C-alpha positions in Angstrom: -127.3 -54.8 -43.6 -129.6 -55.5 -40.6 -131.9 -52.7 -39.7 -132.3 -52.1 -36.0 -134.9 -50.3 -33.9 -135.9 -50.0 -30.3 -138.6 -50.9 -27.9 -139.1 -47.5 -26.3 -141.9 -48.0 -23.9 -142.6 -51.1 -21.8 -145.3 -50.9 -19.2 -145.0 -53.7 -16.6 -147.9 -54.6 -14.3 -147.2 -56.8 -11.3 -150.5 -57.7 -9.7 -150.9 -54.1 -8.4 -153.7 -51.6 -8.4 -153.8 -48.7 -10.8 -153.7 -48.4 -14.6 -150.7 -48.3 -16.8 -149.5 -44.9 -17.7 -147.9 -44.3 -21.1 -144.3 -43.2 -21.5 -143.3 -41.3 -24.5 -140.6 -42.0 -27.0 -137.0 -41.7 -25.8 -134.8 -39.6 -28.0 -132.0 -42.1 -27.7 -134.3 -45.0 -28.4 -134.0 -48.2 -26.5 -136.2 -50.0 -24.0 -137.8 -47.9 -21.2 -139.6 -49.6 -18.3 -142.6 -48.4 -16.4 -143.0 -50.8 -13.5 -145.8 -51.6 -11.0 -145.4 -54.2 -8.4 -147.5 -56.5 -6.2 -149.3 -55.2 -3.1 -150.6 -58.1 -1.0 -153.9 -57.8 0.8 -153.9 -56.5 4.3 -155.2 -58.2 7.4 -158.7 -57.3 6.5 -158.3 -59.0 3.1 -158.4 -55.8 1.2 -155.5 -54.6 -1.0 -153.5 -51.7 0.3 -153.1 -48.5 -1.6 -150.8 -49.0 -4.6 -147.2 -47.8 -4.4 -146.0 -44.9 -6.4 -146.0 -45.7 -10.1 -142.7 -46.5 -11.7 -141.0 -48.5 -8.9 -139.6 -51.9 -9.5 -140.7 -54.8 -7.3 -139.2 -54.1 -3.9 -138.1 -57.7 -3.1 -135.5 -57.9 -5.9 -132.1 -56.5 -6.4 -131.8 -56.8 -10.1 -133.8 -57.6 -13.2 -133.2 -58.9 -16.7 -135.0 -57.9 -19.9 -134.7 -60.1 -23.0 -135.9 -59.8 -26.5 -136.0 -62.8 -28.9 -137.5 -63.9 -32.2 -136.9 -66.8 -34.6 -135.4 -64.4 -37.2 -133.2 -62.6 -34.6 -130.8 -65.5 -34.0 -129.2 -64.8 -30.6 -131.5 -63.7 -27.8 -130.8 -60.1 -26.7 -130.7 -59.7 -22.9 -129.6 -56.9 -20.6 -129.2 -56.8 -16.8 -130.2 -53.9 -14.6 -129.5 -53.1 -11.0 -132.8 -52.1 -9.4 -131.2 -49.5 -7.1 -129.7 -47.7 -10.2 -132.6 -48.3 -12.5 -135.8 -48.4 -10.4 -137.9 -46.9 -13.1 -136.2 -47.0 -16.4 -133.9 -49.3 -18.4 -132.9 -49.2 -22.0 -132.0 -51.7 -24.7 -130.9 -50.4 -28.1 -130.1 -51.9 -31.4 -133.0 -54.3 -31.7 -133.7 -55.8 -35.2 -136.9 -54.5 -36.8 -139.6 -57.1 -37.2 -142.7 -58.7 -35.9 -143.4 -61.5 -33.4 -140.8 -60.4 -30.9 -141.0 -61.9 -27.5 -140.1 -59.7 -24.6 -139.5 -61.2 -21.2 -138.8 -59.8 -17.7 -137.1 -61.6 -14.8 -136.6 -60.0 -11.5 -134.2 -61.6 -9.1 -132.0 -61.2 -6.0 -128.3 -61.5 -6.1 -126.7 -63.1 -3.1 -124.2 -65.7 -2.2 -126.8 -68.5 -2.1 -129.7 -67.2 -4.3 -129.5 -66.3 -8.0 -132.9 -67.3 -9.3 -135.8 -65.3 -10.6 -138.7 -64.3 -8.4 -140.8 -62.3 -10.8 -141.5 -63.3 -14.4 -143.4 -61.7 -17.2 -143.8 -62.0 -21.0 -145.3 -60.2 -23.9 -145.4 -62.0 -27.3 -146.3 -60.9 -30.8 -144.5 -57.5 -30.3 -143.7 -55.6 -33.4 -140.5 -53.5 -33.5 -140.9 -50.8 -36.1 -138.2 -48.6 -37.6 -138.0 -45.2 -36.1 -141.2 -45.8 -34.0 -142.0 -46.3 -30.3 -143.3 -49.7 -29.3 -145.4 -49.8 -26.2 -145.9 -53.1 -24.4 -148.0 -54.0 -21.4 -147.0 -56.9 -19.3 -148.3 -58.5 -16.1 -145.7 -59.8 -13.7 -146.3 -62.9 -11.6 -144.3 -65.1 -9.3 -142.1 -67.4 -11.3 -143.2 -71.1 -11.2 -146.0 -70.3 -8.8 -149.5 -68.8 -8.3 -150.1 -65.0 -8.0 -153.5 -63.4 -7.2 -154.9 -61.2 -9.9 -155.0 -57.5 -9.3 -158.8 -57.5 -8.5 -161.7 -59.9 -8.2 -164.4 -60.8 -10.7 -167.6 -58.8 -10.5 -169.4 -61.9 -9.1 -168.4 -65.2 -7.6 -168.5 -68.1 -10.1 -168.4 -71.9 -10.0 -169.1 -74.2 -12.9 -168.7 -71.2 -15.3 -166.8 -70.9 -18.6 -163.6 -69.0 -19.5 -162.9 -68.5 -23.2 -160.0 -66.8 -24.9 -161.0 -63.7 -27.0 -159.3 -62.8 -30.3 -157.4 -59.9 -28.7 -155.9 -62.1 -26.0 -158.4 -61.2 -23.3 -160.6 -63.8 -21.6 -164.4 -63.8 -21.4 -165.8 -65.3 -18.2 -169.5 -66.2 -18.4 -172.1 -67.2 -15.9 -171.6 -69.8 -13.2 -173.1 -70.3 -9.7 -172.5 -67.2 -7.6 -174.4 -68.4 -4.5 -174.3 -71.5 -2.4 -176.8 -72.3 0.3 -176.2 -74.1 3.5 -177.1 -77.8 3.6 -180.9 -78.2 3.3 -183.6 -80.7 2.2 -183.9 -81.2 -1.5 -185.8 -83.5 -3.7 -184.0 -86.6 -2.4 -181.8 -86.3 0.7 -179.9 -83.2 1.6 -178.1 -80.7 -0.7 -176.4 -77.4 -1.2 -178.4 -75.3 -3.6 -176.3 -73.4 -6.2 -177.8 -70.3 -7.8 -176.4 -68.9 -11.1 -175.5 -65.5 -12.3 -176.0 -63.9 -15.7 -173.1 -61.6 -15.4 -170.0 -61.6 -17.7 -166.5 -60.4 -17.0 -163.4 -59.8 -19.1 -159.9 -60.5 -17.9 -157.0 -58.6 -19.4 -153.7 -60.6 -19.1 -151.7 -57.4 -19.9 -153.0 -55.7 -16.7 -153.8 -58.7 -14.6 -157.3 -57.4 -13.9 -161.0 -58.0 -14.4 -163.6 -55.6 -15.8 -167.3 -56.1 -15.7 -169.1 -55.8 -19.1 -172.2 -53.9 -20.1 -173.7 -57.1 -21.5 -175.2 -60.1 -19.7 -176.8 -63.4 -20.5 -180.5 -63.5 -21.0 -180.7 -66.2 -18.4 -178.5 -67.1 -15.4 -176.4 -70.2 -16.3 -174.1 -72.6 -14.6 -173.1 -76.1 -15.9 -173.3 -74.7 -19.5 -170.7 -74.8 -22.3 -169.1 -72.0 -24.3 -167.9 -72.9 -27.8 -165.8 -70.7 -30.2 -167.4 -70.3 -33.6 -165.9 -68.7 -36.8 -165.8 -65.0 -36.9 -165.0 -64.5 -33.2 -168.5 -65.6 -32.0 -169.1 -67.6 -28.8 -172.0 -70.1 -28.5 -173.1 -70.3 -24.8 -175.4 -73.3 -24.6 -177.6 -75.0 -22.0 -177.0 -75.2 -18.3 -179.2 -74.4 -15.3 -180.2 -71.5 -13.1 -180.3 -73.6 -10.0 -178.4 -76.9 -9.2 -177.9 -79.3 -6.3 -174.6 -80.4 -4.8 -175.7 -83.5 -3.0 -174.4 -84.4 0.5 -176.7 -87.3 1.4 -177.8 -90.3 -0.5 -180.7 -92.1 1.2 -181.5 -94.0 -2.1 -177.9 -95.0 -2.7 -175.0 -93.4 -4.6 -175.8 -91.0 -7.5 -174.0 -88.1 -9.2 -173.4 -85.3 -6.7 -174.0 -82.5 -9.2 -177.5 -82.3 -10.6 -180.1 -79.7 -11.6 -182.8 -78.6 -9.2 -185.9 -80.1 -10.9 -187.8 -77.1 -9.7 -185.6 -74.7 -11.7 -188.0 -72.6 -13.8 -185.3 -70.9 -15.8 -184.8 -71.4 -19.5 -181.1 -71.9 -19.5 -181.2 -75.6 -20.3 -183.4 -75.1 -23.4 -181.6 -72.2 -25.0 -178.3 -70.9 -26.3 -177.0 -67.4 -26.7 -174.4 -66.0 -29.0 -171.8 -63.4 -28.0 -169.6 -61.5 -30.5 -166.1 -61.5 -28.9 -164.9 -58.9 -31.3 -167.5 -56.3 -30.6 -168.5 -57.6 -27.2 -172.1 -57.6 -28.1 -175.0 -60.0 -27.5 -176.2 -61.3 -30.8 -179.3 -63.1 -29.7 -180.9 -66.2 -28.3 -181.4 -69.6 -30.0 -183.8 -72.4 -28.9 -182.2 -75.8 -28.5 -185.4 -77.4 -29.7 -185.9 -79.7 -31.5 -182.8 -80.9 -29.6 -183.2 -81.9 -25.9 -182.6 -79.4 -23.1 -179.4 -80.2 -21.3 -176.9 -79.2 -18.6 -173.5 -80.5 -17.5 -172.8 -81.6 -21.0 -169.6 -81.3 -23.1 -169.2 -79.3 -26.3 -166.8 -79.2 -29.2 -166.3 -77.1 -32.3 -166.3 -78.8 -35.7 -163.9 -77.8 -38.5 -166.8 -76.6 -40.7 -168.0 -74.1 -38.2 -170.8 -76.1 -36.5 -170.7 -77.2 -32.9 -171.8 -80.3 -31.0 -173.3 -80.6 -27.6 -172.6 -84.1 -26.2 -174.8 -85.8 -23.6 -175.6 -84.0 -20.3 -178.6 -84.3 -18.1 -182.3 -83.3 -18.7 -182.8 -80.4 -16.3 -186.4 -81.4 -15.3 -185.6 -85.1 -14.5 -181.7 -85.3 -14.2 -181.9 -88.3 -16.6 -178.6 -88.7 -18.4 -178.6 -88.0 -22.1 -176.9 -90.0 -24.8 -178.0 -87.6 -27.6 -175.8 -85.3 -29.6 -177.2 -81.9 -30.4 -175.7 -80.2 -33.5 -175.6 -76.4 -33.9 -175.8 -75.6 -37.6 -174.0 -72.3 -38.1 -175.5 -71.7 -41.6 -179.0 -72.0 -40.3 -178.2 -70.6 -36.8 -180.3 -73.4 -35.3 -180.0 -76.7 -33.5 -180.9 -80.2 -34.7 -180.7 -83.5 -33.0 -180.0 -86.2 -35.6 -181.2 -89.7 -34.9 -177.6 -90.9 -35.3 -175.0 -91.0 -34.1 -175.7 -91.0 -30.4 -173.3 -91.6 -27.5 -173.0 -95.2 -26.4 -174.2 -94.2 -22.9 -175.9 -91.3 -21.2 -173.2 -89.1 -19.8 -172.7 -86.0 -17.6 -169.7 -84.4 -16.2 -167.3 -86.3 -18.4 -163.8 -85.3 -19.6 -163.4 -84.4 -23.2 -159.8 -84.6 -24.6 -158.9 -83.5 -28.1 -156.2 -85.4 -29.9 -154.9 -85.9 -33.4 -157.0 -84.3 -36.1 -160.6 -83.6 -35.3 -160.8 -86.5 -32.8 -162.0 -86.4 -29.2 -161.9 -88.9 -26.3 -165.0 -88.9 -24.2 -164.1 -90.3 -20.8 -166.4 -91.1 -17.9 -169.6 -89.5 -16.9 -171.7 -92.6 -16.8 -172.9 -95.5 -14.6 -172.1 -99.0 -15.6 -175.0 -100.9 -17.0 -174.1 -104.0 -15.0 -171.1 -105.3 -13.2 -167.8 -103.9 -14.2 -166.9 -100.6 -15.7 -169.3 -100.7 -18.7 -168.9 -98.3 -21.5 -166.6 -96.0 -19.7 -165.1 -94.2 -22.8 -165.8 -93.6 -26.4 -164.4 -91.6 -29.3 -165.9 -88.8 -31.5 -164.4 -87.9 -34.8 -165.4 -85.7 -37.6 -166.2 -87.5 -40.9 -165.3 -86.3 -44.4 -168.7 -84.7 -44.8 -168.5 -82.9 -41.5 -170.8 -85.3 -39.6 -169.7 -86.6 -36.2 -168.8 -90.3 -36.0 -168.8 -92.3 -32.8 -166.9 -95.4 -32.1 -165.9 -97.6 -29.1 -162.2 -97.7 -28.3 -160.6 -101.1 -28.5 -159.7 -100.9 -24.8 -163.3 -100.7 -23.6 -164.5 -104.1 -22.4 -166.8 -105.5 -19.7 -163.8 -107.0 -17.9 -164.3 -105.9 -14.3 -160.6 -105.6 -13.9 -160.3 -102.8 -16.4 -161.6 -99.3 -16.6 -163.8 -97.4 -14.2 -167.2 -95.6 -14.4 -165.9 -92.2 -13.2 -167.7 -89.0 -12.9 -165.9 -85.6 -12.9 -162.5 -86.7 -14.1 -160.0 -84.5 -15.9 -157.7 -85.2 -18.8 -155.3 -83.5 -21.2 -153.7 -84.4 -24.5 -150.0 -85.4 -24.2 -149.3 -84.9 -27.9 -150.0 -87.1 -30.9 -152.5 -89.8 -29.9 -151.7 -89.9 -26.2 -153.8 -88.6 -23.4 -153.5 -88.5 -19.6 -156.6 -89.0 -17.4 -156.8 -88.4 -13.7 -159.1 -88.8 -10.8 -162.9 -88.7 -10.8 -165.6 -89.9 -8.5 -167.0 -93.4 -8.0 -170.7 -93.3 -7.5 -171.5 -96.6 -9.0 -172.7 -99.4 -6.7 -172.6 -102.1 -9.4 -168.9 -101.4 -9.9 -168.2 -101.0 -6.2 -170.8 -103.0 -4.2 -169.9 -101.7 -0.8 -170.5 -98.1 -1.9 -174.0 -98.0 -0.4 -174.3 -94.6 1.2 -171.4 -92.4 -0.1 -169.5 -91.2 -3.0 -165.7 -91.4 -3.3 -163.1 -89.4 -5.2 -160.3 -91.5 -6.6 -156.6 -91.0 -7.2 -156.6 -93.2 -10.3 -154.4 -92.4 -13.3 -154.8 -93.7 -16.8 -152.3 -93.4 -19.7 -154.1 -93.7 -23.0 -152.9 -94.2 -26.5 -155.6 -93.5 -29.1 -154.0 -94.7 -32.2 -157.0 -95.7 -34.4 -157.6 -99.5 -34.4 -155.1 -100.1 -31.6 -156.4 -98.0 -28.8 -154.9 -99.0 -25.5 -154.5 -97.8 -22.0 -152.6 -98.7 -18.9 -153.6 -98.4 -15.3 -150.2 -98.5 -13.6 -150.3 -99.1 -9.9 -147.1 -97.2 -9.6 -148.6 -94.0 -11.0 -151.3 -92.5 -8.9 -152.3 -89.1 -7.7 -151.0 -88.1 -4.2 -154.6 -87.2 -3.3 -157.9 -88.3 -4.5 -159.5 -85.7 -6.7 -162.7 -84.9 -8.6 -164.1 -81.7 -10.1 -160.4 -80.7 -10.4 -158.6 -79.2 -13.4 -155.6 -80.3 -15.5 -153.3 -78.2 -17.6 -150.7 -79.3 -20.2 -147.1 -78.1 -19.5 -145.1 -79.7 -22.3 -141.5 -79.6 -21.4 -141.7 -76.9 -18.8 -138.6 -76.8 -16.5 -139.2 -76.0 -12.9 -136.5 -75.4 -10.3 -137.4 -77.5 -7.3 -134.9 -76.4 -4.7 -131.5 -77.1 -6.3 -133.1 -79.6 -8.7 -134.3 -79.0 -12.2 -137.4 -81.0 -13.1 -139.1 -81.3 -16.5 -142.9 -81.4 -16.1 -145.5 -82.2 -18.7 -148.9 -81.6 -16.9 -150.3 -80.3 -13.7 -153.4 -81.2 -11.6 -155.0 -78.3 -9.7 -157.4 -78.4 -6.8 -160.6 -80.4 -6.6 -162.7 -82.4 -4.2 -160.5 -84.8 -2.2 -163.0 -86.4 0.1 -166.5 -86.7 1.4 -167.6 -87.2 5.0 -170.9 -89.0 5.4 -171.5 -88.0 9.1 -170.8 -84.3 8.6 -172.3 -84.3 5.1 -169.5 -82.2 3.8 -166.9 -82.2 1.0 -163.2 -81.6 1.5 -161.6 -79.3 -1.1 -157.9 -78.6 -1.7 -155.5 -76.0 -3.1 -152.8 -78.5 -3.6 -151.1 -78.9 -7.0 -149.3 -82.0 -8.4 -147.0 -82.1 -11.4 -146.6 -85.0 -13.8 -142.9 -85.3 -14.5 -140.8 -86.8 -17.3 -140.2 -89.7 -14.9 -143.9 -90.5 -15.2 -144.7 -89.8 -11.6 -147.0 -87.2 -10.0 -145.2 -85.1 -7.3 -145.7 -81.9 -5.4 -143.0 -79.4 -5.8 -141.5 -76.4 -4.1 -140.2 -73.1 -5.3 -138.2 -70.7 -3.1 -138.7 -73.1 -0.2 -142.5 -72.9 -0.4 -144.9 -75.4 -1.8 -146.4 -74.6 -5.2 -150.0 -74.5 -4.2 -153.0 -72.3 -5.3 -153.9 -69.5 -3.0 -157.4 -70.9 -2.4 -159.1 -74.3 -2.3 -161.0 -74.7 -5.5 -163.4 -77.2 -7.1 -165.5 -76.6 -10.2 -163.1 -73.8 -11.2 -162.1 -72.8 -14.7 -158.6 -72.7 -16.2 -157.6 -71.1 -19.5 -154.2 -70.6 -21.2 -153.2 -67.0 -21.7 -151.1 -65.5 -24.6 -148.1 -64.9 -22.3 -147.8 -68.7 -21.6 -149.4 -68.4 -18.1 -152.8 -69.8 -17.0 -155.8 -68.0 -15.4 -157.4 -70.0 -12.7 -160.8 -68.5 -11.8 -163.6 -69.0 -9.3 -164.8 -72.4 -8.1 -166.3 -73.7 -4.8 -164.3 -73.1 -1.6 -164.6 -74.5 1.9 -161.9 -72.5 3.8 -164.4 -70.3 5.7 -166.0 -73.4 7.4 -168.9 -73.4 5.0 -169.1 -74.0 1.3 -169.0 -70.7 -0.8 -168.5 -69.7 -4.4 -165.3 -67.6 -5.1 -164.9 -64.3 -6.9 -161.1 -64.6 -6.7 -158.7 -65.7 -9.4 -155.0 -66.3 -9.7 -152.4 -66.7 -12.4 -150.0 -69.7 -12.6 -146.7 -68.9 -14.3 -144.8 -72.0 -15.2 -141.7 -70.0 -16.2 -138.5 -71.4 -14.8 -136.9 -69.5 -12.0 -133.6 -70.1 -13.7 -132.3 -67.0 -15.4 -132.4 -66.8 -19.1 -129.0 -66.9 -20.9 -128.0 -64.4 -23.4 
């Protein structure tokens, strides 16, 4: 006989102000809803007072609540008319068990419109016999971007965002101040100044909270690596950096450290306990080299690697690999292996088992693309191994020495790489006084011993992009007007152009989706483009437990000058098509 129970208290938060209030057990059991809905900013950019607690979103006529689990068999759904059930709805007879998935879809019933507008999800819910289960859930616009309920405590660009064991996200450091264009060591630059502040984002409430801890040193261009036991290694970076807008000595990377930076970010690391949210101390990188704008990866044995980067005092590109040894709580810099080239601002794509593609971040040594990619794997003894992919050649017709590309794993040994910035005069001789974002796309197969990639002329981004972000969306179904489209990845924001005369970068909020037809396309939902709410470059994107993505901070140019953003938004790839029973 199947035992049944009820979810008796469900607290839904829909990008509104205010905290969730508990609702007690219902005598008849079932599913009770406590709903909050979205209040958009007013003309002054500030959010209006929140509506009365307990009202369903005002722009829907009905909503559907579903509960599912692998051991439940058929999904359990129930529809509710908002007018009759503005504050409460009940579902009874739910099987007792763990790992229940609870979803919400708010929609409008009309002759021409029967698709969801608001979506939410809570996973890992336990339904207990004879007990009340309380769930908190943040509602966001289906298949689109929704602003978070509040802003971060500080603007951030080139920061890190890391999932915590309890499902929250830790946002660390970043550049919170951007100067106007001014003279720098060579040419003209924006000066970026970092913060030491730390925020926590709670996906159940859609809101940020400042923490009582902070970094010992302001950091941007650093890395954050998860260690065993819920510890986070925050390593390297810089307190001040340049975003170059003129190149009197010829093309060069646009993001570099201010050589006059006197901070100790680049030569140190800090450990934060994500369980207790406590600062556990500082670790010198020495004898490893100081570094910023490097990449980092966690090793299966609990150690971590810092790959490449730039020396803060000289901006020389590093080809060294620093290893954090967890047992000794210290760094070493073994003489081997080293990267094949000095690299900064590269894409790092995990694939297979303990293997990583390192893509871009370097100048070609001579004509052609040079060593534009390499592969790092973890050996049987835990040591990192480096090898050159079979597709890397000096053939000038293949590859590209890109800075600031993005990439994602497409499952198995496949990876998708997009965009980047050409700053290499030996690869592109006419590039004498500018840098150029690209719309290049590469499809890579990393099967060992037979690595290959294609550079199909038929698959390009609709816009050049660098310092952008990519997210995997394996098999997501979006409703694009009347058309259902399966998408597998999305490209978000970035730098799309650079104007030499005005010494300015152009940023974008536009989003492109990679579809099952192997083409990048922009899409619409509810007759509006699926775009971010703000132009962003150098932003952070992290997957959340409810299958949404948090997009935070970044540089922005919508005010007429370059600034760093304290805003964030959530992308919900949930289909607008109603779930079936």
